[in-house]
C-alpha positions as CSV (number, residue, x, y, z in Angstrom):
1,M,-18.2,16.9,-6.8
2,S,-16.1,19.2,-4.6
3,S,-15.0,22.2,-6.5
4,Q,-11.5,21.6,-5.2
5,A,-9.7,18.6,-6.6
6,A,-9.0,15.8,-4.3
7,H,-5.3,15.6,-3.2
8,V,-3.8,12.0,-3.6
9,V,-1.4,11.0,-0.9
10,L,0.6,7.8,-1.8
11,V,2.2,5.6,0.8
12,H,4.7,2.9,-0.1
13,G,5.0,-0.5,1.5
14,G,7.7,-2.5,3.1
15,F,11.2,-3.2,1.4
16,V,10.8,-0.3,-1.2
17,D,10.6,3.4,-1.1
18,G,8.3,6.0,-2.6
19,S,10.2,6.4,-5.8
20,G,8.2,3.4,-7.2
21,W,5.1,5.5,-7.4
22,Q,6.6,7.7,-10.1
23,Q,4.5,6.4,-13.0
24,V,1.2,6.5,-11.0
25,H,2.2,10.0,-9.8
26,D,2.7,11.1,-13.3
27,L,-0.6,9.7,-14.6
28,L,-2.5,11.4,-11.8
29,I,-0.9,14.6,-12.3
30,A,-1.8,14.6,-16.0
31,Q,-5.5,14.0,-14.9
32,G,-5.2,17.2,-12.8
33,F,-4.9,15.6,-9.3
34,P,-2.2,17.1,-7.1
35,V,-0.1,14.2,-5.5
36,T,2.2,13.9,-2.5
37,V,4.4,10.9,-2.1
38,V,5.1,9.9,1.6
39,Q,8.6,8.6,2.3
40,N,8.0,6.5,5.4
41,P,11.0,5.4,7.6
42,T,9.5,2.0,8.1
43,L,10.8,1.8,11.6
44,S,7.5,1.4,13.4
45,L,3.9,1.9,12.5
46,A,3.6,4.8,14.9
47,D,6.4,6.6,13.2
48,D,5.0,6.0,9.7
49,V,1.6,7.0,10.7
50,A,3.1,10.3,12.1
51,V,4.9,11.0,8.9
52,T,1.8,10.3,6.8
53,R,-0.4,12.6,9.1
54,R,2.2,15.3,8.6
55,A,1.7,15.0,4.8
56,I,-2.0,15.2,5.2
57,N,-1.8,18.2,7.5
58,A,0.1,19.9,4.8
59,V,-2.7,19.6,2.2
60,D,-5.5,22.1,2.0
61,A,-8.1,19.7,0.2
62,P,-9.9,16.5,0.6
63,V,-7.5,13.5,0.5
64,V,-7.5,10.3,-1.2
65,L,-5.1,8.1,0.9
66,V,-3.5,5.3,-1.0
67,G,-1.4,2.5,0.4
68,H,0.6,-0.4,-1.1
69,S,1.3,-3.5,0.8
70,Y,2.4,-2.5,4.4
71,G,1.2,1.0,3.3
72,G,-2.2,-0.3,3.7
73,V,-1.7,-0.6,7.4
74,V,-0.5,2.9,7.7
75,V,-3.4,4.4,5.8
76,T,-5.9,2.3,7.7
77,E,-4.5,4.0,11.0
78,A,-3.7,7.4,9.5
79,G,-7.0,7.5,7.6
80,D,-9.0,8.7,10.5
81,H,-7.7,12.1,9.8
82,D,-10.7,14.5,9.1
83,R,-9.1,15.6,5.8
84,V,-9.2,12.0,4.5
85,A,-12.2,11.4,2.4
86,A,-11.3,8.0,0.8
87,L,-9.0,5.1,1.1
88,V,-7.3,3.1,-1.8
89,Y,-5.5,-0.3,-1.1
90,I,-3.3,-1.4,-3.8
91,A,-2.5,-5.2,-3.1
92,A,-2.3,-4.0,0.4
93,F,-3.0,-5.1,4.0
94,A,-6.3,-3.7,5.4
95,P,-6.3,-4.6,9.0
96,D,-9.0,-4.3,11.5
97,R,-8.7,-3.1,15.1
98,G,-6.0,-4.9,16.9
99,E,-4.5,-6.5,13.8
100,S,-1.1,-6.1,12.4
101,V,1.0,-7.4,9.6
102,N,2.2,-10.1,11.8
103,T,-1.3,-11.2,12.8
104,L,-2.5,-11.1,9.1
105,I,0.3,-13.3,7.7
106,A,0.3,-15.8,10.7
107,N,-1.9,-18.4,9.1
108,P,-1.5,-18.3,5.2
109,P,-3.8,-20.4,3.2
110,P,-2.5,-23.8,2.5
111,G,-0.3,-24.1,-0.7
112,T,0.3,-20.4,-1.0
113,P,4.0,-19.4,-1.4
114,A,5.7,-18.0,1.7
115,P,7.4,-14.6,1.2
116,P,11.2,-15.1,1.3
117,I,11.7,-12.8,4.2
118,M,15.2,-13.3,5.8
119,P,15.6,-13.6,9.5
120,P,15.9,-10.2,11.2
121,V,19.3,-8.5,11.7
122,D,19.5,-5.7,14.4
123,G,15.7,-5.5,14.3
124,F,15.3,-5.2,10.5
125,L,14.1,-7.3,7.7
126,F,15.0,-7.8,4.0
127,L,13.8,-10.2,1.3
128,D,16.2,-12.8,-0.1
129,K,17.8,-11.0,-3.1
130,Q,17.9,-14.2,-5.0
131,K,14.1,-14.6,-4.7
132,F,13.0,-11.1,-4.7
133,A,12.0,-11.0,-8.4
134,S,9.9,-14.1,-8.3
135,A,8.2,-13.1,-5.1
136,F,7.8,-9.4,-5.4
137,A,8.3,-8.4,-9.1
138,A,7.8,-11.3,-11.3
139,D,6.2,-9.1,-14.1
140,L,8.8,-6.5,-14.2
141,P,11.9,-6.3,-16.5
142,E,14.7,-8.3,-15.1
143,G,17.0,-5.3,-14.6
144,L,14.3,-3.3,-12.7
145,A,13.6,-6.3,-10.4
146,L,17.4,-6.8,-9.7
147,F,17.6,-3.0,-8.8
148,M,14.7,-3.2,-6.4
149,A,16.2,-6.2,-4.8
150,N,19.6,-4.5,-4.5
151,S,18.0,-1.2,-3.2
152,Q,15.8,-2.7,-0.6
153,V,14.8,-0.4,2.2
154,P,15.2,-2.2,5.7
155,W,11.8,-3.0,7.2
156,G,11.7,-2.7,11.1
157,V,10.4,-5.7,12.9
158,D,8.4,-3.1,15.0
159,A,6.5,-1.9,11.9
160,L,5.3,-5.4,11.3
161,G,4.0,-5.7,14.9
162,G,2.3,-2.3,14.9
163,A,-1.4,-2.9,15.5
164,V,-4.2,-0.8,14.2
165,S,-6.3,1.1,16.8
166,R,-9.0,2.8,14.6
167,P,-9.4,1.2,11.2
168,A,-10.6,4.1,8.9
169,W,-12.3,1.9,6.5
170,R,-15.0,1.3,9.0
171,D,-16.1,5.0,8.4
172,K,-14.8,5.9,5.1
173,P,-15.4,4.6,1.5
174,S,-12.6,2.5,0.3
175,W,-11.3,1.0,-3.0
176,Y,-9.1,-2.2,-3.5
177,L,-7.0,-3.3,-6.4
178,V,-6.3,-7.0,-6.2
179,A,-3.1,-8.5,-7.8
180,T,-4.2,-11.9,-8.9
181,E,-0.5,-13.2,-9.4
182,D,0.7,-11.9,-6.0
183,H,3.3,-14.1,-4.2
184,M,3.6,-11.7,-1.2
185,I,0.1,-11.3,0.0
186,P,-2.2,-14.2,-1.3
187,P,-5.0,-13.0,-3.6
188,P,-7.6,-14.7,-1.6
189,A,-6.5,-12.8,1.5
190,Q,-6.6,-9.6,-0.5
191,R,-10.2,-10.3,-1.6
192,A,-11.1,-11.3,2.1
193,M,-9.8,-8.0,3.5
194,A,-11.4,-5.9,0.6
195,D,-14.8,-7.7,1.3
196,R,-14.6,-7.0,5.0
197,A,-13.8,-3.3,4.3
198,G,-16.8,-3.1,2.0
199,A,-14.4,-1.8,-0.7
200,T,-15.0,-1.3,-4.3
201,V,-12.9,-4.1,-5.8
202,K,-11.0,-4.5,-9.2
203,E,-8.6,-7.1,-10.1
204,V,-5.6,-7.1,-12.4
205,A,-3.3,-9.9,-13.5
206,A,-0.1,-8.8,-11.8
207,S,2.5,-9.3,-9.3
208,H,3.0,-7.6,-6.0
209,S,4.7,-4.7,-7.8
210,L,1.4,-3.8,-9.8
211,Y,1.8,-0.2,-8.9
212,L,4.8,-0.5,-11.4
213,S,3.6,-3.2,-13.8
214,Q,0.2,-1.9,-13.9
215,A,0.6,1.7,-13.2
216,R,-2.4,2.8,-15.6
217,A,-4.9,0.4,-13.8
218,T,-3.6,1.6,-10.4
219,A,-3.9,5.4,-11.3
220,D,-7.3,4.8,-12.8
221,L,-8.7,3.2,-9.7
222,I,-7.3,6.0,-7.6
223,A,-8.8,8.6,-10.0
224,E,-12.1,6.8,-9.6
225,A,-11.9,7.3,-5.8
226,A,-10.9,10.9,-6.1
227,R,-13.7,11.7,-8.5
228,S,-16.3,10.0,-6.2
229,I,-15.6,12.7,-3.5
230,K,-18.4,15.3,-3.3
């Protein structure tokens, strides 16, 4: 193992900000891993990749790049940075070359629930507040799910359409945590993307908000990836 502890960079998904990573951040810090949380503007994939790469540039250590949900698209594109040694997907999109969130959600498996995304307004998307808890945070306390619904980050339509040019998982080791009760990204789709990436896969019974409801399992998988770096 490298004499220098791997630095974990956490990238949030759509509709939420980086504050949701706090429990995972604290658990990783307690295990001796330095952590950076990226605050993406979620305006476009290019903007989010640029913000993530700036965070990586500020680190003088091997990086474990972690993405939740749409954050998986960001880390797939930003992960070709020379400093990135491993990728971790937390119920995240793991697109191949030319794919985007739009292409990955275009043909959902029959019978899977559709995310309650409202029609775009001025180029931005929100989830229906009344359906947010059941779709995004079914295993979180009612009050927390309500707060998340009421504090949504606008998700730019351009971010959903941003296509990956160089998928980092083709050249770098990856890990994937599947949320088996996810109503945003169907679990079969998660498993298929993880398998295609050749990821080390673990599963947990959790909603799309598994990084909150299953913070320990999330942190443990990230730590496993970090400890694998030689």
